N, C-alpha and C positions, 0 to 999 in steps of 0.2 A: 208550484210550477219550479220546472229543471230549468241547471242555467242554459242549457242548450235550446230548451221550449223557446222561453227569455227572449235569450240575443234572438233567436227565428223568426217569432213577433217587433220585435222593436225595429229587427231589419226589412219587415215588411209593411210597418206600418211608413217608412220614415220610405219606403222604394213611393208605397200612397202617395204623401205627402209632399211630394222631388216631384209626382209623373201628372207635367198638367193635362196632358191626354190621359187616362184615366178618370181625371177629378171632374174632365167636360164628357168623357162618355157617361159617366156612373149620377156624376149632377144633371148636367139635364136635359136625363132618360128622361121624358117622361114613365114608358114602361115600364122602368128600373122600378120595382117592391122590394128591390132587398134594402133591409131597414140602414145598412152600412154602407149603404150608396150615397151617406152625403156628407157636406162640410161638416154640419157636428158629430159627425157618424166620428169619420176620422180621423180628427181633436183630441175628441173623446178617445176610443181606442188608443192610442200614441198615449195621451193624457195621464187614463185616470188609469185602461186595462194596466198600463205596463207604470204604476204608478211611480211616473215619471214629473208629480207639481212640485213634488222637493226640491227640485233643478239636480237629481241623477243621486244622489246622497247617499240614500236606499241601492241603488242602482253600486256603486262608485263602493257601497262597504261590504255589499253582498258577491264584488266581484263578479260582475254581469256589461262590467265597462270596465275599462279599464285605464287611464288615467289619459292618453292622452286619444283611446277616442273620446273623451268627455271636452279634451281639450280641443279635439274639431269640429263636436256637434254642437261646445257649448254658445258660440254666437248666434247662430240657427235656432238654435234652439231656445233660446232668448230671447228673439225674434216673433216665433209663433207663440210661444206664454204675454205674448206686449200684446199680442196680434187683436183685435177691432172689426172684427166686419161689421161692415156699411150699414149707417144705417143701426147696429147693434139687432142687423138681422143676420141672423144661420140660419135664414132656412134663403136666402132671396142667392142660389148657390149661381145664379146670371149675372148675377154685379160685384162680388164679389171673384165670380174670374175675369173681371176687366178691368178689379182694381189695383192699382200699381200698387201699391207698399204688399196686397196678395203676392204677383208677383216678381213682387223683388224680393224676398222672402223664398217662392219656387227655386226662382234664379237661383241664392244662396247655396240653400237646401242640393241641389244637382252636382254642385260642388267643394261641397259639405261629404258627398257618394262618389266622386271620384279618390277624394283622397280616402276612405274609408277604406277601398277598393287595391288600398295597397299593405295594409292588416291584419285584413275577413283570408279567414282559409278557401276556397273553391268552391267548398261547400253554404259559404257567409255570402263570396259572391253572390251567387246564379241569384243567391234570396236577395240579397239589396238591388238587381239588379229585371229582375223578370217580368221579358213587359206580362202587366196582366191588364183579363177585355173583365168588361163587367159581368157583376152575378150578377143574375136574376132568378128570382126565385116565381 
């Protein structure tokens, strides 16, 4: 994977994890059969597909994120990593979306997005802030 592709996916994932509107539309839509449209998949995309379980060490070592970007996302990333869905049920979307801990993480993420925008190119900003709709299959 190239740096550009990784960053595109990274910013897209941050966008998904900080858009409560998208989460509501994706996670609660019973007609949405896209496997990506769930809490568990949003989290897997961020942590596993982007190889971020090492607290950004690989991304920093590869030069895919800057030290400044890591400082901005660090606390939010840690909160995401420590989050446990209520009753440890990652499939209970409605309960997650009503969980004050989850809502606080989404709010922190929105502030992260605002700070990141000051460091990104115009194309990257569009990727970070694009309004997304539910993708159906």
